[in-house]
C-alpha angles and dihedrals in degrees: 000000000000116000147171126236091282088069093045096108131126092233093049094048092046091049093054094045093048088053090057097259136123126233137208114183136166105249118248096214094204099050112029111078111205124204125200117227092254093056133250124082125315113239097226096172092049092047098050097041089058087068105088106159122087112250092012111148125208130176132192132189107242139154139210121220110229129194092267106013146012116255117211120211146128134274109220118192134180127184112234125230118264089255092053092046091052091050093047094048092047090052089051092051093049093046092049092047092049091050095040093240133141118231122225117233091242090059089066090048094051089049088068091068145053104228120193135176116206137176093195110120112255089233089063098036116020115201093261091059101041095077097044093054097032111043099028099048096040096049104038097078099048110129116239094025134100123214125228111188116208108183124199128185095265108024137024113228123196118204114204121208133173113257117245107240 
């Protein structure tokens, strides 16, 4: 299963894995708690902000604790280009303004990255291939959206924006 942040829930991930499937989802940073293998809480903000180079890819072994079991997987992160970061942050500002919401500083930091959780084995899908097959293919067909492909040397990133009608 390939899914957007709306499918990035512990229960949804657990359901697919228990059915014998693999998942790759964009991480909803406010609702998907990640656990490192040694226990405790995974410092997502600290991990991603350490990535400073455009197109740099980093992966960590993490898990999510479901209602009936823990699901082991990987967190795969790539830093976007400056152009992609600018687009993503502008979309956030416009959306927040339209909805009358304040944005947290960490929201702007997370917008600098594509953050995915996957249960695909790294032997089948190394970190540099997870995003190209996961994000791009799952997002490109969404109705009411246009696709802007920003390709880096290691990973294709697809930025999704609402079409202006």
